[in-house]
Each structure stands twice: as structure tokens, then as C-alpha cells.
N, C-alpha and C positions, 0 to 999 in steps of 0.2 A: 504494500500500500504506500501511496505517496506521502509518507509522514514528514517529508521535508517541505511540504507545501507552506508557502508564506505569502501574505499579501504583497503585491508588487512584483511577484515572480511568476513566470508562465508555468502551467501545469497541464497535464493531460487528464481531462475530467474523469473518464471512466477508470483511471488508475488510482483515483483518490479514495476508493472504497472497494472492499473485497466482499465476496459472498461468504455466508456462513451456513452450513447445512442446517435445514429445518428452522431458519430464522429470517427475520427482517432486520437489517443493519442500517443505521442512519449515521450521518456525519454532517453536522451543521458547519457551513462555510461562512455564512454571515448571519448574525443575530442582532438586529438593531430595532429601535422603536418603530421605524418606518416599515420594516418587513424582515423576512427571513429567506435564506437560500440554503436548502438542505439536499444532500445526496442520500439516496436510498438504494439498497441492494436487497432484492427479494429472492429467496430460494423458491423453486418450483412448488406450487400449491399454497405458498404462504400468502398472506394478504393483510389488509386493514379492514375491520368490520365497518359497517355503515355508520357514518357520523356526519356532522355538519361543521362548517367553519364560518366565522363572521366576515371573512374576506374572500375575494376571488383567489383561486390558486391555479397557477399555470404548471402543468406537468410536461416535461420533455423526456421521452424515453431514449436513453443512450444505447441500450442493447436489449435484445429479447422482446417479449410481448406480454401484455397484461390485459385482463378484462377489467374495465373501469365502468362502474355503474353509477349513473347520475340520475337522481329522481326516478329510479326504476328502469331507466333505459340503459341496456348493456351495450358497450362499445369495445371492440378489440383495437388496442393501440399498439403499434409496433415501433421498433427502433427508428429513430430519427423523426418521429411524429410528435406533435404536441396536442394537448387538449386543455381546455380551461374548465375547471370545476367551479361553477358560480357560487358566490356567497349565499349562505342560507339553504342551499340545495343539498339534500342527503346524498352522500357518495360513498363508494367502497371500492377497494382494489383487490385483485387476485392475480397471482402470477400463473399464467398459462405455461410459462417456462421461466427459467431464471431471467430476471431483468433488473436493470439499473435505471434509475430515473433521477432527474433534477426537479425539485419542487421549489417554485418561486412564489412567495406570498407577499403582496404589497399591502400594508395596513393603512397607509394614508396617501 
């Protein structure tokens, strides 16, 4: 994993987080009052149960594929695709295969 990642230095995004068998791994890159940027790595079959967030959340899949359900509508999202999960809408994620994603949430 890219543990030498530092602000102001280039990095390869998908190398900044590793998969873990049977788990969801996260790594926060930016955590500010205005918003967050977080990397996730999901093992096959893992996911996040349905929940809501008070802000829009942009998801960019770096590799793999996921089933993302927003307000009951299932979508298959693949590597290099983005989807916005709207504020206040229930959403859930499930790994169809191992996948890595970047989650960007702007709070203001």
C-alpha cells in the first residue's frame, strides 16, 4: 500500500488501498469541514447496508464492479464509471467482484 502518500506529492490512486479478505477497507484522504474524500476496497460479496447521507456523494469506481442501489433502483457500476448518490436518498452497495472506489462528499 502507498503508505508514503503525502499531500503535494503524486500518487497512484488504486495503490493507496489494499483488499482484505471478507472485509471492507477504507482510507480517508481528506477530512475537512467542507467535505471528505475516502478510498474504499470491497472484497467480493461485501457491501454497505442501506443508509442515507445528508449530502450528495459522488462514487468513482477505480476497478471491479458493484451493485449500487439508490431508492430501490439497482445499478451495476463498473471500473472507470461514476454515479452520484443524492442527499437524503437511501442507498446501498454490494461488491459483485472485488472493487475499489473513491467517495467524494461535499458538505457545503
